[in-house]
Each structure stands twice: as C-alpha cells, then as structure tokens.
KESE-103897 format. One record per residue: residue in one letter; x, y, z of N, C-alpha, C, O in turn. Coordinates in nm, 2 decimals, decimal comma. Example, Ala and Ser with C-alpha at 12.3 -4.5 7.8 and 13.67 -1.06 7.14 Angstrom:
residues 2
type n.X n.Y n.Z ca.X ca.Y ca.Z c.X c.Y c.Z o.X o.Y o.Z
A 1,32 -0,57 0,78 1,23 -0,45 0,78 1,32 -0,33 0,78 1,42 -0,33 0,85
S 1,28 -0,22 0,71 1,37 -0,11 0,71 1,29 0,00 0,79 1,34 0,11 0,80
This chain:
residues 202
type n.X n.Y n.Z ca.X ca.Y ca.Z c.X c.Y c.Z o.X o.Y o.Z
M 0,09 -0,12 -0,01 0,01 0,01 -0,02 0,10 0,14 0,02 0,18 0,16 0,11
H 0,06 0,23 -0,09 0,15 0,34 -0,09 0,05 0,43 -0,10 -0,07 0,44 -0,14
T 0,16 0,54 -0,01 0,05 0,64 0,05 0,07 0,79 0,05 0,18 0,82 0,11
I 0,02 0,88 0,00 0,07 0,97 0,01 -0,01 1,08 0,09 -0,13 1,09 0,09
C 0,08 1,19 0,17 0,02 1,26 0,26 -0,02 1,40 0,22 0,05 1,47 0,14
L -0,13 1,44 0,27 -0,18 1,53 0,19 -0,20 1,67 0,30 -0,31 1,74 0,31
K -0,07 1,71 0,36 -0,15 1,80 0,49 -0,09 2,00 0,48 -0,12 2,10 0,55
D -0,02 1,99 0,36 -0,03 2,13 0,30 -0,09 2,16 0,19 -0,14 2,08 0,11
N -0,08 2,28 0,19 -0,13 2,38 0,08 -0,33 2,33 0,05 -0,40 2,30 -0,04
W -0,33 2,35 0,15 -0,52 2,36 0,21 -0,52 2,51 0,19 -0,44 2,60 0,18
T -0,65 2,50 0,20 -0,73 2,69 0,25 -0,88 2,60 0,27 -0,92 2,50 0,23
L -0,92 2,73 0,37 -1,03 2,73 0,46 -1,10 2,86 0,40 -1,05 2,97 0,38
T -1,22 2,83 0,39 -1,32 2,97 0,33 -1,44 2,94 0,42 -1,49 2,83 0,43
V -1,49 3,04 0,49 -1,57 3,08 0,55 -1,71 3,12 0,47 -1,74 3,24 0,47
L -1,78 3,04 0,42 -1,91 3,04 0,36 -2,04 3,13 0,41 -2,12 3,09 0,50
G -2,05 3,21 0,36 -2,17 3,31 0,34 -2,17 3,41 0,49 -2,09 3,40 0,59
K -2,30 3,53 0,48 -2,24 3,62 0,60 -2,20 3,56 0,72 -2,25 3,46 0,76
N -2,13 3,61 0,79 -2,12 3,61 0,92 -2,07 3,69 1,03 -2,02 3,81 1,02
V -2,09 3,64 1,12 -2,10 3,73 1,30 -1,92 3,84 1,27 -1,89 3,93 1,34
Y -1,84 3,81 1,16 -1,71 3,82 1,21 -1,70 3,92 1,08 -1,61 4,00 1,06
H -1,82 3,89 0,99 -1,80 3,99 0,86 -1,66 3,92 0,78 -1,59 3,97 0,70
I -1,63 3,81 0,82 -1,50 3,78 0,73 -1,54 3,71 0,62 -1,62 3,61 0,63
P -1,48 3,76 0,48 -1,50 3,78 0,31 -1,51 3,61 0,31 -1,47 3,52 0,39
E -1,56 3,61 0,21 -1,56 3,43 0,16 -1,43 3,43 0,04 -1,43 3,40 -0,08
T -1,37 3,44 0,09 -1,23 3,42 0,03 -1,14 3,31 0,11 -1,15 3,29 0,23
P -1,05 3,24 0,02 -0,96 3,16 0,06 -0,88 3,17 0,18 -0,83 3,28 0,17
I -0,85 3,12 0,30 -0,74 3,14 0,40 -0,65 3,03 0,38 -0,69 2,91 0,38
E -0,52 3,07 0,37 -0,41 2,92 0,41 -0,40 2,86 0,51 -0,37 2,92 0,62
T -0,41 2,74 0,51 -0,42 2,64 0,62 -0,32 2,53 0,57 -0,23 2,52 0,49
K -0,38 2,45 0,67 -0,35 2,28 0,67 -0,37 2,18 0,75 -0,44 2,22 0,84
V -0,35 2,09 0,75 -0,47 1,94 0,80 -0,32 1,87 0,87 -0,21 1,84 0,82
P -0,40 1,87 0,99 -0,49 1,89 1,04 -0,47 2,05 1,10 -0,37 2,11 1,13
S -0,62 2,07 1,11 -0,62 2,22 1,18 -0,79 2,20 1,20 -0,87 2,12 1,15
T -0,80 2,33 1,28 -1,00 2,40 1,30 -0,97 2,50 1,29 -0,87 2,56 1,30
V -1,16 2,53 1,25 -1,12 2,63 1,18 -1,15 2,79 1,27 -1,17 2,90 1,22
Y -1,12 2,75 1,43 -1,16 2,82 1,51 -0,99 2,90 1,54 -0,97 3,02 1,55
G -0,90 2,79 1,55 -0,78 2,80 1,52 -0,73 2,87 1,37 -0,71 2,99 1,36
T -0,72 2,80 1,29 -0,73 2,85 1,20 -0,73 3,03 1,19 -0,64 3,10 1,16
L -0,86 3,07 1,23 -0,88 3,18 1,23 -0,85 3,28 1,31 -0,87 3,40 1,29
L -0,80 3,21 1,42 -0,75 3,29 1,53 -0,60 3,32 1,51 -0,54 3,41 1,56
E -0,55 3,22 1,42 -0,42 3,25 1,41 -0,35 3,33 1,31 -0,24 3,35 1,29
K -0,51 3,36 1,23 -0,50 3,45 1,09 -0,51 3,61 1,15 -0,44 3,70 1,10
G -0,58 3,62 1,24 -0,62 3,76 1,37 -0,74 3,78 1,27 -0,74 3,87 1,19
L -0,86 3,69 1,28 -0,96 3,71 1,18 -1,05 3,73 1,28 -1,15 3,79 1,25
I -1,03 3,66 1,43 -1,15 3,65 1,50 -1,06 3,68 1,67 -0,95 3,65 1,70
P -1,15 3,74 1,76 -1,06 3,78 1,91 -1,04 3,62 1,96 -1,06 3,51 1,90
D -1,00 3,66 2,07 -0,95 3,50 2,14 -1,13 3,45 2,20 -1,21 3,53 2,24
P -1,15 3,32 2,18 -1,32 3,27 2,24 -1,30 3,25 2,38 -1,40 3,27 2,46
F -1,19 3,22 2,42 -1,19 3,21 2,58 -1,18 3,34 2,63 -1,18 3,36 2,75
Y -1,17 3,46 2,54 -1,14 3,59 2,67 -1,30 3,62 2,69 -1,39 3,62 2,61
R -1,29 3,66 2,83 -1,42 3,72 2,86 -1,54 3,68 2,81 -1,56 3,56 2,81
D -1,63 3,76 2,76 -1,76 3,70 2,66 -1,76 3,72 2,56 -1,86 3,78 2,52
N -1,64 3,68 2,45 -1,60 3,66 2,37 -1,70 3,54 2,27 -1,75 3,55 2,15
E -1,70 3,44 2,37 -1,76 3,31 2,34 -1,91 3,36 2,25 -1,97 3,30 2,16
L -1,95 3,45 2,29 -2,09 3,48 2,29 -2,09 3,48 2,11 -2,16 3,41 2,05
D -2,01 3,57 2,05 -1,99 3,62 1,92 -1,96 3,47 1,86 -2,03 3,41 1,78
A -1,86 3,43 1,92 -1,81 3,31 1,85 -1,90 3,20 1,88 -1,82 3,12 1,92
L -1,99 3,15 1,88 -2,11 3,00 1,87 -2,16 3,09 1,82 -2,27 3,06 1,84
K -2,18 3,24 1,75 -2,26 3,30 1,63 -2,19 3,19 1,46 -2,25 3,13 1,37
L -2,04 3,20 1,50 -1,98 3,16 1,39 -2,01 3,01 1,36 -1,97 2,95 1,26
M -2,10 2,94 1,47 -2,14 2,78 1,45 -2,22 2,80 1,33 -2,20 2,72 1,24
E -2,32 2,90 1,32 -2,45 2,88 1,21 -2,42 2,88 1,06 -2,50 2,88 0,97
N -2,24 2,89 1,04 -2,20 2,88 0,94 -2,12 2,78 0,86 -2,03 2,73 0,92
D -2,13 2,74 0,73 -2,07 2,60 0,69 -1,92 2,68 0,66 -1,90 2,80 0,67
F -1,82 2,59 0,63 -1,68 2,60 0,58 -1,59 2,52 0,48 -1,60 2,40 0,50
A -1,51 2,56 0,38 -1,51 2,47 0,32 -1,34 2,46 0,32 -1,27 2,56 0,33
Y -1,29 2,30 0,31 -1,14 2,30 0,34 -1,12 2,23 0,21 -1,18 2,12 0,19
E -1,03 2,31 0,08 -1,00 2,26 -0,03 -0,83 2,25 0,00 -0,76 2,29 0,09
T -0,81 2,17 -0,12 -0,66 2,13 -0,17 -0,69 2,10 -0,34 -0,80 2,09 -0,39
T -0,56 2,10 -0,40 -0,48 1,98 -0,54 -0,43 1,90 -0,51 -0,34 1,91 -0,42
I -0,48 1,78 -0,59 -0,39 1,71 -0,58 -0,33 1,68 -0,74 -0,37 1,73 -0,84
V -0,24 1,60 -0,73 -0,18 1,56 -0,94 -0,16 1,39 -0,84 -0,09 1,36 -0,74
I -0,22 1,34 -0,90 -0,18 1,21 -0,92 -0,05 1,13 -1,02 -0,09 1,11 -1,13
S 0,05 1,10 -1,00 0,11 1,03 -1,14 0,10 0,94 -1,22 0,04 0,83 -1,20
E 0,16 0,96 -1,29 0,12 0,79 -1,43 0,23 0,67 -1,32 0,16 0,57 -1,32
E 0,31 0,65 -1,26 0,33 0,53 -1,20 0,18 0,52 -1,08 0,10 0,42 -1,09
D 0,16 0,62 -0,98 0,06 0,57 -0,89 -0,09 0,54 -0,95 -0,18 0,50 -0,87
R -0,14 0,55 -1,11 -0,20 0,55 -1,12 -0,23 0,42 -1,19 -0,33 0,39 -1,25
K -0,11 0,34 -1,16 -0,10 0,18 -1,24 -0,19 0,12 -1,11 -0,22 0,00 -1,13
A -0,24 0,18 -0,94 -0,24 0,05 -0,86 -0,39 0,00 -0,91 -0,45 0,03 -1,02
D -0,42 -0,06 -0,83 -0,57 -0,14 -0,84 -0,66 -0,08 -0,81 -0,76 -0,08 -0,89
R -0,68 0,01 -0,69 -0,76 0,09 -0,67 -0,72 0,21 -0,58 -0,61 0,20 -0,52
L -0,78 0,33 -0,57 -0,70 0,45 -0,53 -0,85 0,53 -0,48 -0,95 0,56 -0,54
F -0,80 0,56 -0,28 -0,87 0,59 -0,21 -0,83 0,72 -0,18 -0,71 0,75 -0,19
L -0,97 0,85 -0,12 -0,92 0,98 -0,08 -0,92 0,91 0,09 -1,02 0,85 0,12
H -0,81 0,91 0,18 -0,88 0,88 0,31 -0,85 0,98 0,41 -0,75 1,05 0,42
F -0,94 0,98 0,49 -0,98 1,09 0,58 -0,96 1,01 0,74 -1,05 0,93 0,76
D -0,85 1,04 0,85 -0,82 0,99 0,95 -1,01 1,04 1,05 -1,11 0,97 1,09
G -0,99 1,15 1,03 -1,14 1,21 1,09 -1,19 1,38 1,04 -1,12 1,46 0,99
I -1,32 1,39 1,07 -1,40 1,47 0,98 -1,47 1,54 1,09 -1,55 1,46 1,14
D -1,46 1,64 1,13 -1,56 1,68 1,28 -1,67 1,77 1,18 -1,64 1,83 1,08
T -1,78 1,77 1,21 -1,86 1,64 1,17 -1,94 1,57 1,06 -1,93 1,46 1,00
I -2,05 1,67 1,05 -2,12 1,69 0,94 -2,00 1,75 0,82 -1,91 1,83 0,83
A -2,05 1,66 0,68 -1,96 1,71 0,57 -1,99 1,63 0,45 -2,04 1,51 0,44
D -1,97 1,70 0,36 -1,95 1,65 0,23 -1,85 1,67 0,14 -1,83 1,79 0,11
V -1,75 1,53 0,06 -1,63 1,53 0,05 -1,68 1,54 -0,12 -1,76 1,47 -0,18
Y -1,60 1,65 -0,18 -1,60 1,66 -0,35 -1,44 1,65 -0,42 -1,33 1,69 -0,39
L -1,49 1,60 -0,51 -1,36 1,54 -0,64 -1,40 1,67 -0,76 -1,50 1,65 -0,83
N -1,34 1,75 -0,77 -1,37 1,80 -0,88 -1,52 1,86 -0,93 -1,58 1,87 -1,04
G -1,55 1,90 -0,82 -1,72 1,91 -0,76 -1,79 1,82 -0,81 -1,91 1,84 -0,82
E -1,75 1,75 -0,83 -1,87 1,57 -0,81 -1,84 1,53 -0,66 -1,73 1,50 -0,60
K -1,98 1,53 -0,61 -1,94 1,48 -0,45 -1,97 1,32 -0,46 -2,06 1,26 -0,51
I -1,81 1,25 -0,37 -1,82 1,13 -0,35 -1,83 1,06 -0,24 -1,80 0,95 -0,21
G -1,89 1,17 -0,15 -1,93 1,09 -0,02 -1,97 1,18 0,11 -1,96 1,30 0,09
S -2,01 1,15 0,20 -2,03 1,24 0,30 -1,99 1,22 0,43 -1,89 1,15 0,42
A -2,00 1,25 0,55 -1,94 1,23 0,71 -2,05 1,25 0,80 -2,08 1,37 0,81
D -2,10 1,20 0,85 -2,16 1,24 1,01 -2,09 1,20 1,12 -2,11 1,28 1,22
N -2,02 1,11 1,14 -1,90 1,09 1,28 -1,75 1,13 1,27 -1,66 1,10 1,19
M -1,76 1,21 1,37 -1,54 1,20 1,38 -1,48 1,11 1,45 -1,36 1,13 1,47
N -1,56 0,98 1,51 -1,47 0,90 1,57 -1,42 0,77 1,48 -1,37 0,66 1,52
R -1,44 0,81 1,38 -1,40 0,69 1,28 -1,32 0,77 1,16 -1,32 0,90 1,16
V -1,26 0,69 1,06 -1,18 0,68 0,93 -1,30 0,72 0,82 -1,41 0,65 0,81
W -1,30 0,80 0,75 -1,36 0,81 0,59 -1,26 0,78 0,46 -1,17 0,85 0,42
E -1,30 0,69 0,42 -1,27 0,65 0,29 -1,35 0,63 0,14 -1,43 0,55 0,11
Y -1,27 0,75 0,07 -1,36 0,73 -0,07 -1,31 0,64 -0,22 -1,19 0,67 -0,26
D -1,36 0,58 -0,26 -1,26 0,50 -0,37 -1,25 0,61 -0,50 -1,36 0,65 -0,54
I -1,17 0,65 -0,56 -1,18 0,77 -0,66 -1,13 0,68 -0,78 -1,11 0,75 -0,88
T -1,11 0,55 -0,79 -1,02 0,52 -0,87 -1,12 0,55 -1,02 -1,07 0,61 -1,11
D -1,23 0,51 -1,03 -1,34 0,51 -1,15 -1,37 0,65 -1,21 -1,42 0,68 -1,32
L -1,31 0,73 -1,11 -1,32 0,92 -1,13 -1,18 0,98 -1,20 -1,17 1,08 -1,27
V -1,09 0,88 -1,17 -0,95 0,96 -1,20 -0,95 0,86 -1,36 -0,91 0,91 -1,46
A -0,99 0,76 -1,37 -0,93 0,67 -1,47 -0,96 0,73 -1,59 -1,07 0,78 -1,62
G -0,83 0,70 -1,68 -0,82 0,75 -1,80 -0,77 0,91 -1,84 -0,76 0,97 -1,94
D -0,76 0,94 -1,73 -0,71 1,10 -1,72 -0,56 1,14 -1,71 -0,49 1,09 -1,62
A -0,51 1,23 -1,77 -0,36 1,28 -1,82 -0,26 1,24 -1,66 -0,30 1,27 -1,55
A -0,17 1,20 -1,68 -0,09 1,24 -1,50 -0,10 1,33 -1,49 -0,16 1,34 -1,38
D -0,08 1,47 -1,57 -0,05 1,55 -1,49 -0,20 1,65 -1,47 -0,20 1,77 -1,46
T -0,29 1,58 -1,48 -0,42 1,61 -1,39 -0,43 1,65 -1,29 -0,41 1,57 -1,20
V -0,49 1,81 -1,27 -0,50 1,86 -1,14 -0,67 1,82 -1,08 -0,79 1,83 -1,12
Y -0,63 1,77 -0,99 -0,77 1,70 -0,94 -0,86 1,85 -0,79 -0,78 1,89 -0,72
Q -0,94 1,89 -0,78 -0,96 2,00 -0,67 -1,03 1,86 -0,56 -1,13 1,80 -0,60
V -0,98 1,83 -0,43 -1,08 1,83 -0,35 -1,08 1,91 -0,25 -0,99 1,98 -0,21
K -1,23 1,90 -0,20 -1,29 2,00 -0,12 -1,40 1,93 -0,01 -1,49 1,84 -0,03
V -1,38 1,98 0,09 -1,46 1,95 0,20 -1,54 2,03 0,28 -1,49 2,10 0,38
V -1,64 2,03 0,26 -1,76 2,13 0,32 -1,85 2,08 0,45 -1,96 2,03 0,46
L -1,72 2,13 0,55 -1,80 2,12 0,69 -1,97 2,20 0,71 -2,00 2,30 0,65
H -2,05 2,13 0,80 -2,17 2,18 0,78 -2,20 2,23 0,90 -2,14 2,18 1,00
S -2,31 2,34 0,94 -2,32 2,36 1,04 -2,38 2,28 1,14 -2,48 2,22 1,09
H -2,37 2,25 1,24 -2,41 2,16 1,31 -2,54 2,20 1,41 -2,57 2,13 1,51
R -2,60 2,33 1,35 -2,71 2,36 1,42 -2,81 2,35 1,32 -2,92 2,39 1,36
A -2,79 2,30 1,18 -2,89 2,28 1,14 -2,97 2,13 1,13 -3,04 2,09 1,04
F -2,92 2,04 1,29 -2,97 1,88 1,27 -2,96 1,94 1,46 -2,90 2,01 1,53
C -3,12 1,81 1,48 -3,12 1,74 1,57 -3,03 1,61 1,59 -2,97 1,54 1,50
F -3,04 1,61 1,73 -2,99 1,50 1,74 -3,05 1,37 1,83 -2,98 1,29 1,89
C -3,17 1,37 1,82 -3,27 1,25 1,84 -3,35 1,19 1,73 -3,35 1,24 1,62
I -3,40 1,09 1,76 -3,44 1,01 1,62 -3,57 0,97 1,73 -3,55 0,88 1,82
P -3,72 1,05 1,69 -3,82 0,96 1,75 -3,87 0,80 1,68 -3,85 0,76 1,56
R -3,90 0,76 1,74 -4,00 0,60 1,71 -4,06 0,61 1,55 -4,14 0,70 1,52
Q -4,02 0,52 1,49 -4,11 0,48 1,36 -4,11 0,40 1,29 -4,01 0,34 1,27
N -4,25 0,36 1,20 -4,22 0,22 1,12 -4,16 0,23 1,05 -4,09 0,34 1,05
S -4,12 0,14 0,92 -4,05 0,12 0,83 -4,13 0,22 0,76 -4,04 0,30 0,71
S -4,26 0,27 0,72 -4,31 0,34 0,62 -4,24 0,44 0,63 -4,18 0,49 0,54
Q -4,24 0,48 0,76 -4,21 0,61 0,84 -4,06 0,65 0,74 -4,02 0,75 0,67
K -3,99 0,52 0,77 -3,86 0,59 0,74 -3,81 0,57 0,60 -3,70 0,62 0,56
K -3,90 0,48 0,52 -3,85 0,48 0,38 -3,88 0,63 0,33 -3,82 0,69 0,23
K -4,02 0,72 0,44 -4,01 0,84 0,32 -3,94 0,90 0,40 -3,93 1,01 0,34
Q -3,85 0,91 0,54 -3,78 1,01 0,59 -3,64 0,98 0,48 -3,59 1,07 0,41
N -3,61 0,87 0,48 -3,49 0,80 0,36 -3,49 0,91 0,23 -3,42 1,00 0,19
A -3,60 0,86 0,19 -3,62 0,96 0,02 -3,63 1,10 0,04 -3,59 1,16 -0,07
R -3,68 1,19 0,16 -3,69 1,30 0,15 -3,53 1,37 0,17 -3,49 1,48 0,13
L -3,46 1,26 0,25 -3,31 1,32 0,30 -3,21 1,27 0,18 -3,10 1,32 0,19
E -3,23 1,20 0,10 -3,18 1,16 -0,03 -3,19 1,27 -0,11 -3,08 1,31 -0,16
Q -3,33 1,38 -0,14 -3,35 1,46 -0,20 -3,35 1,66 -0,13 -3,36 1,77 -0,18
H -3,32 1,60 0,02 -3,27 1,72 0,04 -3,16 1,72 0,18 -3,20 1,78 0,28
P -3,04 1,65 0,17 -3,00 1,60 0,28 -2,94 1,67 0,38 -2,92 1,64 0,50
M -2,93 1,80 0,32 -2,89 1,95 0,41 -2,97 2,03 0,52 -2,94 2,12 0,60
Q -3,13 1,94 0,50 -3,27 2,03 0,53 -3,31 1,92 0,61 -3,39 1,84 0,56
C -3,27 1,90 0,76 -3,35 1,76 0,78 -3,35 1,80 0,95 -3,32 1,74 1,05
R -3,41 1,93 0,95 -3,44 2,00 1,12 -3,57 1,90 1,21 -3,59 1,91 1,33
D -3,65 1,82 1,10 -3,77 1,76 1,15 -3,73 1,63 1,13 -3,81 1,55 1,19
S -3,61 1,57 1,06 -3,61 1,44 1,03 -3,54 1,38 1,17 -3,57 1,27 1,22
R -3,41 1,50 1,25 -3,39 1,42 1,34 -3,29 1,31 1,33 -3,33 1,20 1,37
I -3,16 1,34 1,29 -3,08 1,25 1,29 -2,97 1,27 1,39 -2,91 1,38 1,43
F -2,94 1,11 1,43 -2,83 1,11 1,51 -2,68 1,12 1,43 -2,67 1,09 1,31
V -2,59 1,16 1,49 -2,43 1,24 1,48 -2,33 1,20 1,57 -2,37 1,19 1,69
K -2,19 1,16 1,54 -2,13 1,14 1,64 -2,03 1,22 1,62 -1,93 1,20 1,55
Q -2,07 1,35 1,72 -1,94 1,45 1,76 -1,89 1,47 1,90 -1,94 1,42 2,00
P -1,79 1,53 1,90 -1,72 1,58 2,05 -1,78 1,64 2,15 -1,88 1,71 2,13
A -1,71 1,63 2,26 -1,79 1,77 2,36 -1,74 1,86 2,35 -1,62 1,86 2,31
C -1,79 1,98 2,36 -1,74 2,12 2,36 -1,63 2,11 2,42 -1,59 2,05 2,52
T -1,57 2,23 2,32 -1,39 2,26 2,37 -1,38 2,31 2,55 -1,44 2,41 2,59
A -1,30 2,23 2,64 -1,29 2,26 2,73 -1,35 2,44 2,80 -1,32 2,54 2,75
G -1,43 2,44 2,89 -1,42 2,60 2,93 -1,54 2,69 2,83 -1,60 2,79 2,89
T -1,56 2,67 2,71 -1,65 2,73 2,65 -1,76 2,63 2,58 -1,75 2,51 2,58
G -1,86 2,72 2,49 -1,92 2,60 2,43 -1,89 2,62 2,29 -1,96 2,56 2,20
V -1,79 2,70 2,27 -1,76 2,65 2,11 -1,69 2,52 2,04 -1,58 2,47 2,06
R -1,79 2,49 1,95 -1,68 2,35 1,89 -1,61 2,41 1,81 -1,61 2,53 1,80
V -1,52 2,33 1,72 -1,38 2,32 1,70 -1,41 2,32 1,56 -1,33 2,38 1,48
F -1,54 2,26 1,50 -1,50 2,21 1,34 -1,36 2,20 1,29 -1,28 2,29 1,26
Q -1,35 2,06 1,29 -1,21 2,05 1,28 -1,16 1,96 1,17 -1,22 1,85 1,16
M -1,08 1,97 1,10 -1,01 1,83 1,04 -0,92 1,80 1,15 -0,86 1,88 1,22
Q -0,93 1,64 1,15 -0,93 1,58 1,30 -0,75 1,56 1,30 -0,67 1,61 1,21
D -0,72 1,49 1,40 -0,58 1,55 1,46 -0,49 1,42 1,37 -0,46 1,32 1,43
C -0,46 1,44 1,25 -0,41 1,30 1,17 -0,47 1,38 1,03 -0,55 1,47 1,01
S -0,38 1,32 0,93 -0,37 1,35 0,80 -0,48 1,31 0,71 -0,56 1,22 0,75
V -0,49 1,35 0,62 -0,55 1,37 0,45 -0,45 1,27 0,39 -0,33 1,29 0,41
R -0,51 1,12 0,31 -0,38 1,06 0,24 -0,50 1,00 0,14 -0,62 0,97 0,16
L -0,39 0,99 0,01 -0,43 0,96 -0,10 -0,35 0,78 -0,05 -0,24 0,77 0,01
L -0,43 0,67 -0,11 -0,38 0,56 -0,07 -0,40 0,49 -0,23 -0,51 0,51 -0,29
F -0,28 0,42 -0,29 -0,32 0,32 -0,37 -0,26 0,17 -0,34 -0,15 0,14 -0,29
S -0,35 0,11 -0,36 -0,39 -0,04 -0,33 -0,31 -0,11 -0,47 -0,36 -0,11 -0,59
Q -0,17 -0,18 -0,44 -0,15 -0,30 -0,54 -0,21 -0,41 -0,54 -0,19 -0,50 -0,62
C-alpha cells in the first residue's frame, strides 16, 4: 500500500455572511487544523476564551466552512488497482467532493472515512490537477434524537433526505461528535488530528 500525505496547501473558506464579517475568500491553512484555530491564528477572530467573546464565537457555528486543496496523481501511481481518498477524521457533518462531484458524506468524527476515486480518475492524463473539497456543515442545522418510526415512515424520511440531505431539522438524525471545547461552548469544526491521505492499493 503506497500512501501520499496531504497535509499542506489547504485553504479554508467561511461560507456566507458571518458574525465577524470574514469575506468568503480562501484562507491558507493545513491539515490537521480547526476552523477556530485557523481564524484565530490569522487574526480574523478575537480569542473566544477571553471574557464574553464566546457569545459571538458561538454565532459562527451557524456557518458552513470549506476546506480545499489540489492533488496530482502520477502516472506510476495510476497503475495501482484502487485509489482511495482517506480521512482519519472529519468533525462532523460534511460532504466531500472531487472536481466538483460529490463522492461521499461524513456524520461521525470518531471513525475513518475513505472514498474510492479509482473510476473518477481513470483515463485522465498524469498531469491532471484534481480539486479536493470538504464542506463542513453547521451542526445547528441538525437535531440529535430520532423519534420512533415504523418502516413506512423511515422509507419516506430516507427518500426526503436523499433529495434534501441538509434540510433535516424535522427528520432528526444521530451524529457522533465530540464534547464542547473545555471551558466554552464553542465547538472546533476540525479536520481531525491526523492527516488526509491518498492510498494506492496494489
């Protein structure tokens, strides 16, 4: 198994209007990292742990965020039987895209997420540049308990979620996410404490 670590050359974008008026332009970052840590390091938000800054920091959790990078797969690596985009952790609700095409979703920060991209890159030139994009969604768009349902109700709910996956306030889904950061109600929205990798299976 050949591996390429994708820890550098990432950008973070705050999507939409936000409490800090941060423009929707890419901000240099790396993986692993956190949204709040990156914004604090770049001087774009005040320290959320200081006095009552947490009140504004919590409002930022209503936004979505995009992590993006580009990759090139060499001709030699393309000889592998299978190619995977591997995440050791994503916190928490996210969609993953390759060149604008959605390749999967995440809803649990306590597990590995791995996406087979073999067919998506097959036949492309060795110098093709691919954009990897991870959109972290606001957890405030979700509820964390599921009412008891019969099989008919579940089928209707699943059909609706497939059409509108991010509009599920009423459907109430379970997600696995961490406790709040110690001392504050601010969650971190992180690309987990491990690298993102390309895996080439022989």
